[in-house]
TILOZA-391765 format. One line per 2 residues: number of its first residue (from 1); their letters; for each residue x, y, z of N, C-alpha, C, O. Coordinates in Angstrom, 3 decimals. Each point is the difference from the previous one (the first is absolute). Layout:
N
NUM	A	X/Y/Z/X/Y/Z/X/Y/Z/X/Y/Z | ...;
This chain:
194
1	MT	-32.016/27.886/162.172/-1.380/-0.618/-0.226/0.291/-1.600/-0.927/0.513/-0.194/-1.102 | -0.848/-0.353/1.686/-0.111/-2.015/-0.652/-1.409/-0.022/-0.550/-1.030/0.212/0.641;
3	LT	1.187/-0.616/-2.437/-0.532/-0.607/-0.256/-0.480/-1.496/-0.165/0.798/-0.907/-0.239 | -1.979/0.737/0.364/0.005/-1.924/0.048/-0.756/-0.221/-1.226/-0.626/0.947/-0.477;
5	TT	0.614/-1.844/0.034/-0.880/-0.695/-0.989/-0.136/-1.273/0.446/0.972/-0.706/0.266 | -2.585/0.204/-0.119/-0.040/-1.280/-0.010/-0.298/-1.014/-1.054/-0.377/0.478/-1.070;
7	PT	0.452/-1.579/1.134/-0.388/-0.700/-1.770/-0.950/0.188/-0.240/0.016/-0.289/-1.197 | -1.369/0.708/1.496/-0.895/0.254/-0.445/-0.211/1.500/-0.824/-0.988/0.459/-0.572;
9	QI	2.148/0.001/0.745/-0.068/1.424/-0.312/1.416/-0.680/-1.532/0.037/0.283/-1.197 | 0.481/-0.802/1.676/1.310/-0.300/-1.228/-1.227/-0.813/-0.988/-0.239/0.480/-1.108;
11	AV	-0.321/-1.408/1.456/-1.178/-0.886/-0.745/-0.581/1.100/-1.071/-0.273/-0.187/-1.186 | 0.165/1.379/1.953/-1.178/0.134/-1.442/0.988/1.082/-0.962/-0.476/0.780/-0.826;
13	LL	1.862/-0.914/1.112/0.424/0.435/-1.113/1.005/-0.734/-1.284/0.817/0.410/-0.826 | -1.523/-1.944/1.283/0.534/-1.074/-0.890/-1.018/-0.244/-0.646/-1.082/0.258/0.527;
15	PA	1.131/-0.900/-2.029/-1.100/-0.111/-1.032/-0.620/-1.208/0.708/0.496/-0.811/0.782 | -1.598/0.921/-1.238/-1.173/-1.289/0.527/0.426/-1.260/-0.997/0.572/0.258/-1.059;
17	QG	-0.762/-1.138/1.298/0.066/-1.882/-0.698/-0.382/0.442/-0.997/-0.956/0.765/-0.127 | 1.694/-1.213/-0.765/-0.897/-0.379/-1.416/0.872/1.710/-0.757/-0.023/0.020/-1.231;
19	EW	0.537/0.937/1.751/0.128/1.310/-0.500/1.693/-0.031/0.211/0.521/1.019/-0.454 | 0.383/-1.934/1.019/1.435/0.382/0.221/0.580/0.092/-1.342/-0.820/-0.210/-0.894;
21	DE	1.923/0.447/0.544/0.797/0.192/-1.225/1.523/-0.519/0.782/0.171/-0.099/1.215 | 0.956/-0.222/-2.429/1.513/-0.177/0.060/0.662/0.651/1.354/0.539/-0.344/1.052;
23	AS	-0.971/1.605/-1.836/0.624/1.305/0.398/-0.226/0.099/1.840/0.860/0.389/0.791 | -1.808/-0.709/-0.557/-0.759/0.142/1.300/0.240/-1.339/0.861/0.355/-0.164/1.167;
25	YL	-0.567/-0.405/-1.829/0.291/-1.399/0.799/1.739/-0.122/0.279/0.333/-0.545/1.052 | 0.710/1.025/-1.943/1.328/-0.365/0.473/0.108/1.086/1.078/0.682/-0.340/0.967;
27	WL	-1.337/1.881/-0.912/0.130/0.740/0.609/-0.127/-0.469/1.106/0.962/0.081/0.763 | -2.280/-0.771/-0.286/-0.276/-0.593/1.694/1.076/-1.405/0.248/0.523/-0.317/1.069;
29	SD	-0.396/-0.330/-2.293/1.127/-0.918/0.637/1.265/0.137/0.174/0.644/-0.563/0.886 | -0.126/1.457/-1.869/1.343/1.038/0.497/-0.151/0.368/1.603/0.969/0.038/0.758;
31	RS	-1.541/0.074/-0.588/-0.604/1.011/1.715/-0.550/-1.498/0.641/-1.210/0.217/0.050 | 1.359/-1.255/0.335/-0.887/-1.117/0.633/1.687/-0.660/0.348/1.141/0.196/-0.417;
33	CG	-1.709/-0.919/1.260/1.184/-1.240/0.929/-0.787/-1.182/-0.476/0.621/-1.043/-0.203 | -1.866/1.079/0.009/-1.405/-1.068/-0.533/0.094/-0.711/-1.736/0.364/0.413/-1.101;
35	LI	-0.753/-1.297/1.492/0.170/-0.599/-1.315/-1.450/0.109/-0.600/-0.950/-0.641/0.449 | 0.874/1.495/-1.481/-1.188/0.415/-0.475/0.377/-0.170/-1.901/1.017/0.500/-0.482;
37	EF	-2.026/-1.264/-0.347/-0.291/-0.715/-1.193/-1.152/1.361/-0.856/-0.883/0.710/0.481 | 1.257/-0.789/-1.439/-0.725/0.655/-1.144/-0.746/-0.620/-0.900/0.713/-0.456/-0.893;
39	DD	-1.603/0.287/0.772/-0.693/-0.146/-1.658/-1.283/0.433/0.177/-0.511/0.478/1.012 | -0.184/-0.788/-2.589/-1.195/0.720/-0.316/-0.258/1.239/0.798/-1.106/-0.094/0.532;
41	HS	1.718/1.243/-0.241/0.001/1.182/0.356/-0.531/0.184/1.689/-0.328/0.952/0.708 | 0.456/-2.446/-0.537/0.218/0.063/1.544/1.203/-0.602/0.862/0.807/-0.769/-0.522;
43	IA	-0.720/1.150/1.867/0.867/-0.018/0.304/-0.495/-1.541/1.434/-1.197/-0.121/0.261 | 2.259/-0.865/0.482/-0.462/-0.702/0.640/0.597/-0.198/0.729/0.810/-0.826/-0.421;
45	VL	-0.579/1.108/1.606/1.326/-0.134/1.444/-0.343/-1.347/0.416/-1.116/-0.516/0.068 | 2.802/-0.203/0.330/-0.054/-1.161/-0.504/0.273/0.042/1.871/0.352/0.922/0.736;
47	PM	-0.675/-2.253/-0.478/-0.017/-0.293/1.662/0.957/0.117/0.507/0.731/0.272/-0.953 | 0.057/-0.269/2.060/1.237/-0.100/0.558/0.266/-1.292/0.415/-0.732/-0.736/0.662;
49	PT	2.235/0.440/-1.263/0.191/-1.318/0.216/0.127/-0.495/0.730/0.632/0.653/0.831 | -1.019/-2.211/-0.296/0.226/-0.446/1.140/1.393/-0.833/0.256/0.438/-0.686/-0.923;
51	DR	0.164/0.739/2.007/0.839/-1.222/0.270/1.004/-0.798/-0.762/1.198/0.019/-0.287 | -2.956/-1.178/-0.019/0.306/-1.153/-1.109/-0.107/0.756/-0.951/-0.276/-0.520/-1.081;
53	HQ	0.402/1.557/1.126/-0.263/0.078/-2.006/1.521/0.673/-0.257/0.585/-0.119/-1.076 | -0.083/0.781/2.131/1.218/0.844/-0.571/1.203/-1.318/0.585/0.970/-0.154/-0.743;
55	SA	-1.017/-0.493/1.655/1.139/-1.711/-0.112/-0.619/0.084/-0.961/-0.284/1.163/-0.288 | -0.041/-1.838/-0.313/-0.137/-0.665/-1.570/0.299/0.701/-1.136/0.533/-0.546/-0.966;
57	AA	-0.951/2.200/1.003/0.896/0.616/-0.783/1.298/-0.173/0.165/0.822/-0.397/-0.826 | -0.678/0.693/1.866/1.931/0.402/-0.009/0.282/-1.578/0.099/1.182/-0.064/0.339;
59	AL	-1.493/-0.744/-0.419/0.589/-1.061/-0.409/0.722/-0.397/-1.412/1.100/-0.415/-0.365 | -2.371/0.786/-0.227/0.057/-0.180/-1.886/0.962/1.193/-0.461/0.659/0.082/-1.036;
61	FA	-0.803/1.144/2.483/0.657/1.202/-0.799/1.864/-0.610/0.019/0.710/0.215/-0.982 | -0.210/-0.895/2.126/1.103/-0.475/0.223/0.315/-0.445/-1.349/0.984/0.532/-0.512;
63	IL	-1.578/-1.343/-0.123/-0.134/-1.562/-0.941/0.524/1.283/-1.181/1.144/0.203/-0.408 | -2.311/0.473/0.085/-0.206/0.871/-1.364/0.965/0.867/0.024/0.610/-0.139/-1.060;
65	AG	0.168/1.480/2.089/0.772/0.336/-0.080/1.745/-0.820/-0.362/0.705/0.450/-0.903 | -0.425/-1.199/1.444/0.932/-0.697/-0.080/-0.273/-0.296/-0.840/0.495/0.794/-0.800;
67	YF	-1.136/-1.640/0.200/-0.421/-0.931/-1.350/0.737/1.822/-1.372/1.101/0.085/-0.543 | -2.022/0.724/0.495/0.202/0.957/-1.031/1.271/0.643/-0.379/0.576/0.105/-1.083;
69	HA	-0.201/0.433/2.691/1.286/0.696/0.363/0.950/-0.784/-0.743/0.474/0.397/-1.064 | -0.113/-1.762/1.722/0.653/-0.413/-0.882/0.397/0.128/-1.464/1.112/-0.015/-0.529;
71	RG	-2.776/0.192/-0.158/0.118/-0.347/-1.675/0.261/1.123/-0.578/0.110/0.221/-1.206 | 0.018/0.718/2.366/-0.453/1.571/-0.558/-0.879/0.280/-0.369/-0.043/0.785/-0.948;
73	GK	-0.782/-1.157/1.367/-1.544/0.712/0.363/-0.592/0.469/1.363/0.760/-0.257/0.933 | -1.898/0.866/-0.580/-0.445/0.134/1.125/-1.167/-0.246/0.578/-0.790/-0.579/-0.746;
75	AL	0.402/0.815/1.812/-0.795/-0.568/0.912/-0.539/1.045/0.769/0.986/0.735/0.042 | -2.034/-0.035/0.725/-0.661/0.730/0.631/-1.259/-0.955/0.430/-0.625/-0.897/-0.567;
77	FA	0.553/1.632/2.052/-1.411/-0.574/0.596/-0.952/1.577/0.078/0.384/1.093/-0.417 | -1.729/-1.425/1.097/-0.615/0.969/-0.238/0.143/1.137/1.285/0.742/-0.377/0.908;
79	PL	-1.348/1.671/-0.747/-0.793/1.229/-1.156/0.926/0.126/-1.372/0.963/0.730/0.236 | -0.968/-1.160/-1.421/-0.404/0.554/-1.111/-0.602/-0.500/-1.189/-0.359/-1.161/-0.194;
81	RI	0.260/2.298/-0.726/-0.915/0.589/-0.803/0.522/-1.463/-0.764/1.023/-0.533/0.429 | -1.730/-0.047/-1.506/-0.185/-0.651/-1.380/-0.835/0.757/-0.769/-0.994/0.349/0.637;
83	RL	1.029/0.186/-2.199/-0.942/0.447/-0.189/-0.478/-0.815/-1.251/0.581/0.163/-1.073 | -1.685/-1.084/1.196/0.064/-1.116/-1.200/-0.548/0.413/-0.967/0.217/-0.744/-0.956;
85	AE	-1.078/1.906/0.620/-0.710/0.915/-1.188/0.018/1.141/0.558/0.520/0.431/1.029 | -1.354/0.149/-2.093/-0.854/1.305/0.584/-0.861/-0.472/0.862/-0.703/-1.011/-0.024;
87	GR	0.894/2.259/1.158/-1.117/-0.145/0.685/-0.066/-0.999/1.210/-0.600/0.269/1.041 | 1.413/-1.698/-1.321/0.101/-1.067/1.168/1.621/0.123/0.711/1.025/-0.075/-0.678;
89	YR	-1.048/0.261/2.050/1.436/-0.330/0.366/-0.468/-0.870/1.341/-1.124/-0.048/0.500 | 2.308/-0.606/-0.088/-0.459/-0.863/0.293/1.163/-0.058/1.424/1.138/-0.094/-0.460;
91	EP	-1.124/0.120/1.796/1.345/-0.743/0.652/0.351/-1.351/0.320/-0.374/-0.365/1.114 | 1.061/-0.554/-1.876/0.194/-1.646/0.250/1.025/0.255/2.028/0.977/0.624/0.414;
93	DL	-1.769/-1.327/0.031/1.359/-0.669/0.645/1.670/0.103/-0.082/0.933/0.375/0.709 | -1.135/-0.882/-1.874/1.760/-0.546/-0.401/-0.234/0.616/-1.845/-0.944/-0.219/-0.758;
95	VA	1.940/0.848/0.575/0.227/-0.265/-1.711/0.995/-0.165/-0.198/0.628/0.394/0.984 | 0.351/-0.967/-2.090/1.462/-0.404/-0.805/-0.399/0.669/-0.989/-1.120/0.337/-0.382;
97	LA	2.613/-0.102/-0.171/0.106/0.202/-1.487/1.228/-0.710/-0.478/1.093/0.381/0.419 | -1.168/-1.282/-1.177/2.006/-0.476/-0.379/0.129/0.594/-0.479/-0.258/-0.537/-1.078;
99	AA	0.627/1.899/0.770/1.165/1.372/-0.053/-0.347/0.938/0.598/-1.123/0.501/0.055 | 2.688/0.005/0.764/-0.584/1.027/1.053/0.009/1.441/-0.967/-0.218/1.124/0.452;
101	DD	0.487/-1.407/-1.713/-0.156/1.441/-1.075/-0.808/0.114/-0.455/-0.273/1.049/-0.583 | -0.530/-2.107/0.625/-1.408/-0.317/-0.708/-0.651/1.573/-0.001/0.161/0.805/0.917;
103	PR	-0.882/-0.575/-2.080/-0.218/1.971/-0.315/-1.985/-0.035/0.262/-0.852/0.762/-0.458 | 0.696/-2.071/1.437/-1.312/-0.107/0.634/-0.101/0.434/1.241/-0.949/0.373/0.689;
105	RE	2.475/-0.523/-0.457/0.011/0.720/1.964/0.502/1.097/-0.105/1.155/0.280/-0.321 | -1.984/0.372/0.581/0.196/1.927/0.239/-0.111/0.052/1.689/0.082/-0.972/0.751;
107	DR	-0.227/1.950/-0.490/0.537/0.451/1.389/-1.586/0.632/0.822/0.031/0.463/1.140 | -1.137/-0.547/-1.845/-1.389/0.481/0.476/-0.549/-1.566/0.027/-0.821/-0.503/0.766;
109	FW	1.392/0.036/-1.621/-1.133/-0.998/0.273/0.749/-1.223/-1.184/0.949/0.506/-0.599 | -1.200/-1.794/0.251/0.433/-1.106/-1.237/-1.306/0.252/-0.492/-1.110/0.152/0.510;
111	RG	1.891/-0.157/-2.414/-1.442/-0.518/-1.005/-0.032/-1.335/0.177/-0.420/-0.448/-1.067 | 0.655/-0.568/1.919/-0.267/-1.051/-0.231/0.997/-0.693/0.801/0.648/0.543/0.895;
113	AD	-0.543/-1.813/-1.261/1.286/-0.887/0.668/0.023/-1.346/-0.202/-1.149/-0.248/-0.364 | 1.735/-0.722/0.380/0.098/-1.115/-0.394/-0.187/-1.252/0.828/0.312/-1.181/-0.153;
115	LV	-0.830/1.758/0.926/-0.617/-1.003/1.411/-0.529/1.197/1.132/0.341/1.165/0.201 | -1.304/-2.039/0.392/-0.851/0.695/0.635/-0.387/-1.495/1.247/-0.440/-1.143/-0.122;
117	VE	1.021/2.215/1.515/-0.668/-1.008/0.777/-1.612/0.547/0.895/-0.097/1.100/0.544 | -0.764/-1.900/-0.566/-1.256/0.760/0.500/-0.178/-1.159/1.629/-0.346/-1.158/-0.236;
119	VV	0.604/1.569/1.824/-0.608/-0.952/1.035/-1.616/0.592/0.076/-0.410/1.141/0.213 | -0.142/-2.108/-0.416/-1.490/0.021/0.426/-0.645/0.405/0.756/-0.410/-0.742/0.893;
121	SP	-0.029/2.394/-0.948/-0.835/0.388/1.624/-1.247/-1.094/0.005/-0.468/-0.750/-0.856 | 0.165/1.030/2.235/-1.414/-1.148/0.454/-0.961/0.916/-0.618/-1.058/-0.482/-0.407;
123	DD	1.333/2.051/0.247/-1.554/0.928/-0.207/-0.329/-0.022/-0.977/-1.106/0.470/-0.268 | 1.923/-1.033/-0.725/-0.835/-0.266/-1.219/0.819/-0.609/-0.985/0.548/0.753/-0.805;
125	PE	-0.328/-2.204/0.701/0.890/-0.865/-1.081/-0.645/0.078/-1.279/0.834/-0.140/-0.894 | -1.606/0.253/0.610/-0.013/-0.240/-1.247/0.464/1.429/-0.779/-0.214/-0.093/-1.209;
127	RD	0.656/1.078/1.511/0.817/1.398/0.053/1.773/-0.452/-0.645/0.640/0.612/-0.855 | -0.348/-1.492/1.395/1.004/-0.942/-0.446/0.276/-1.469/-0.381/1.057/-0.563/-0.286;
129	LV	-2.190/0.160/0.358/-0.468/-1.257/-0.836/-0.668/-0.432/-1.236/0.219/-1.039/-0.622 | -1.150/2.069/0.315/-0.875/0.649/-1.235/1.233/1.192/-0.989/0.846/-0.179/-0.876;
131	VK	-1.192/0.956/1.372/-0.332/1.617/0.272/1.440/0.396/-0.571/0.056/0.543/-1.104 | 1.058/-0.789/1.797/1.392/0.584/-0.286/0.651/-1.412/-1.558/0.589/0.014/-1.081;
133	RR	-1.270/-1.024/2.079/0.506/-1.105/-1.304/-0.423/0.557/-1.292/0.223/-0.697/-0.990 | -0.803/1.848/0.830/-0.655/-0.065/-1.334/0.662/1.084/-0.244/0.413/0.029/-1.159;
135	EY	-0.168/0.797/1.731/0.428/1.288/-0.175/1.627/-0.109/-0.401/0.651/0.644/-0.823 | -0.276/-1.679/1.702/1.661/0.010/0.310/0.002/-0.591/-1.875/0.662/0.441/-0.940;
137	AE	-1.176/-1.010/0.959/0.173/-1.216/-1.050/-0.585/0.777/-1.579/0.341/-0.633/-0.999 | -1.085/1.786/0.766/-0.346/1.081/-1.072/1.383/1.186/-0.026/0.423/0.582/-0.999;
139	AG	-0.088/-0.501/1.937/1.087/1.131/0.232/1.662/-0.942/-0.457/1.067/0.567/-0.236 | -1.270/-1.874/0.224/0.708/-0.650/-0.638/1.571/-0.694/0.733/1.117/-0.299/-0.424;
141	IT	-1.793/0.278/1.657/1.297/-0.410/1.197/0.466/-1.573/-0.048/-0.593/-1.020/0.353 | 1.485/1.162/-0.752/0.472/-1.412/-0.257/-0.732/-1.573/1.349/-0.596/-1.028/-0.323;
143	EY	0.941/1.441/1.546/-0.296/-0.864/0.750/-0.486/0.344/1.283/0.640/0.740/0.748 | -1.560/-1.155/-0.496/-1.347/0.604/1.392/0.302/-1.130/1.110/-0.224/-1.124/-0.451;
145	WI	0.647/1.132/1.704/-0.172/-0.967/1.186/-1.064/0.579/1.036/0.258/1.045/0.597 | -1.317/-1.649/-0.410/-0.565/0.154/1.210/0.224/-1.195/0.957/-0.018/-1.224/-0.127;
147	VD	0.306/2.368/1.452/0.205/-0.989/0.785/-1.450/0.700/0.310/-0.571/1.006/-0.421 | 0.133/-2.464/1.758/-1.476/-0.139/0.705/0.298/-0.691/1.383/-0.019/-1.231/-0.029;
149	PR	0.280/1.808/1.185/0.420/-0.060/1.363/-1.340/-0.958/0.144/0.251/-1.112/0.462 | -1.803/1.402/-0.826/-0.864/-0.855/0.220/0.181/-1.287/-0.169/-0.367/-0.874/0.785;
151	TE	0.936/0.719/-1.810/0.201/-1.668/-0.608/1.697/-0.766/0.107/0.597/-1.065/-0.162 | -0.406/2.495/0.555/2.021/-0.403/-0.057/0.444/-0.397/-1.833/0.756/-0.747/-0.621;
153	TI	-0.909/0.903/0.582/0.340/0.131/-2.351/0.667/1.339/-0.167/-0.186/1.135/0.440 | 1.180/-1.821/-1.388/0.220/1.089/-1.482/-0.135/-0.487/-1.067/0.764/-0.836/-0.483;
155	TV	-2.128/1.458/-0.233/-0.393/-0.465/-1.236/0.923/0.666/-0.912/-0.114/1.214/0.169 | 1.257/-1.578/-1.352/0.770/0.834/-0.591/-0.809/0.112/-1.200/-0.719/-0.932/-0.359;
157	LA	0.813/2.217/-0.393/-1.045/0.134/-1.315/0.945/0.236/-0.776/0.943/0.567/0.552 | -0.767/-0.865/-2.062/0.928/0.473/-1.011/-1.296/0.235/-1.115/-1.174/-0.326/-0.176;
159	LD	2.068/0.985/-0.321/-0.844/1.080/-0.950/-0.289/-0.922/-1.267/0.916/-0.765/-0.300 | -1.879/0.740/-0.354/-0.161/-0.679/-1.189/-0.711/0.393/-0.735/-1.115/-0.514/-0.086;
161	GS	1.457/1.493/-0.663/-0.708/1.031/-1.235/-0.140/0.643/0.685/0.938/0.476/0.639 | -2.523/-0.065/-0.393/-0.633/1.642/0.820/-0.517/-0.232/1.136/-0.341/0.910/0.755;
163	RY	0.161/-2.668/-0.368/-0.085/-0.522/1.426/1.135/-0.754/0.361/0.854/-0.288/-0.838 | -0.757/-0.146/2.344/0.198/-0.617/0.815/-0.323/-1.237/0.116/-1.163/-0.322/0.244;
165	RE	2.511/-0.900/-0.460/-0.821/-1.179/-0.026/0.634/-0.794/1.646/0.874/0.706/0.501 | -1.093/-1.591/0.067/0.422/-0.418/1.322/1.495/-0.431/-0.660/0.191/-0.573/-1.073;
167	HG	0.829/1.044/2.081/1.085/-1.164/-0.138/0.154/-1.014/0.759/0.555/-1.041/-0.352 | -1.076/1.281/1.554/-0.069/-0.868/1.671/-0.323/0.546/0.988/0.245/1.130/0.423;
169	RF	-1.076/-2.326/0.145/-0.558/0.881/1.294/0.921/-0.624/1.211/-0.268/-1.201/0.009 | 1.169/1.463/0.944/0.720/-0.083/0.553/-0.498/-0.106/1.538/-0.014/1.110/0.534;
171	GR	-0.370/-2.100/0.256/-0.021/0.108/1.522/1.103/-1.052/0.955/0.575/-1.019/-0.383 | -0.541/1.546/1.459/0.904/-0.416/1.135/0.681/-1.323/-0.683/-0.485/-0.874/-0.719;
173	GE	1.843/1.085/1.249/0.329/-1.442/-0.317/1.211/0.065/-1.598/1.094/-0.529/-0.199 | -2.082/1.553/-0.778/0.427/0.436/-1.025/0.930/1.304/-0.167/-0.078/0.839/0.897;
175	TA	0.880/-0.622/-1.889/0.696/0.687/-0.592/-1.138/0.871/-1.366/0.081/-0.456/-1.140 | -0.845/1.399/1.349/0.246/0.661/-1.320/1.286/0.862/-0.861/0.952/0.735/0.259;
177	GS	-1.611/-1.348/-1.414/1.169/0.409/-1.094/-0.920/1.311/-0.799/-1.154/0.427/-0.006 | 2.532/-0.108/-0.664/-0.821/0.816/-1.592/0.039/-0.559/-0.811/0.895/-0.845/0.012;
179	AA	-1.616/0.890/-1.014/-0.017/0.874/-1.205/0.839/0.143/-1.257/0.183/-0.791/-0.925 | 0.230/1.892/1.120/0.646/0.982/-0.434/1.217/0.099/0.144/0.859/0.212/-0.855;
181	FA	-0.708/-0.450/2.562/1.835/0.597/0.389/0.150/-2.120/0.363/-0.637/-0.921/0.512 | 1.834/1.181/-1.168/0.619/-1.671/0.206/0.825/0.588/1.385/0.586/1.083/0.012;
183	GL	-0.669/-2.084/1.227/0.283/0.228/1.262/-0.468/0.145/0.751/0.294/-0.416/1.120 | -1.570/1.311/-1.532/-0.738/0.908/1.193/-0.837/-1.064/0.299/-0.835/-0.595/-0.681;
185	QA	1.289/0.436/2.057/-0.915/-0.632/1.089/-0.124/0.260/1.514/0.856/0.497/0.732 | -2.147/-0.952/-0.391/-0.662/0.117/1.275/-0.463/-1.221/1.065/-0.827/-0.896/-0.173;
187	AV	1.756/1.230/1.455/-0.929/-1.768/0.587/-1.504/0.303/0.917/-0.124/0.529/1.105 | -0.728/-0.984/-1.862/-1.053/1.089/0.151/-0.600/0.178/2.107/-0.750/0.788/0.576;
189	GA	1.791/-2.264/0.010/-0.021/0.156/1.558/0.241/1.047/0.350/-0.662/0.710/0.757 | 1.781/-0.461/-1.343/1.330/0.985/0.497/-0.673/1.481/-0.036/0.265/0.793/0.903;
191	VF	-1.049/-0.473/-1.852/-0.671/1.262/-0.116/-1.042/-0.173/0.692/-0.295/1.039/0.591 | -0.645/-2.174/-0.323/-0.870/0.333/1.212/0.516/-0.685/1.335/-0.851/-0.629/0.630;
193	GD	2.052/0.670/-0.157/0.616/0.487/1.290/0.471/-1.578/0.791/0.012/-0.165/1.220 | 0.353/-0.888/-2.252/0.622/-1.004/0.576/1.237/0.217/0.606/0.593/-0.932/0.543;
């Protein structure tokens, strides 16, 4: 006898929005191949990335991986959970640590990062431009790069106390440069497919 379970039958077994806890979130995201974030006792299933999104992320990953790996660090790409605070997990497009043996780097999830990159999603730009900007700063992430395919820009934000200040906003024909990591640069046109 074969048993089948419908999505509706599975859904009734899961907590309602506002009733999730970290253990339930980790259980679900351990069994998912999609991007799921957790905050305020609720989960958010992020949209499937587009070709343009993935192409920009791939171009930047090649740069970050080369830069950080050559200096003893580590760069990775989504899906990978970052625990920003108790009850708050995000899955940035790209993450990096200056030292591969940083104790924040754990197998199941990282407990922070030195650099985070988000490619702005068209479904909810405010999530990347406002919400995550605040959350990453509160978590003490040294630098946050916002890659916006709509305007073909890369905004580099540097941590200044508990908030980010804009180090620079770079467009086509320009090279985005890090405020915290000397020599880390990305030609904006190449990121967007020149």
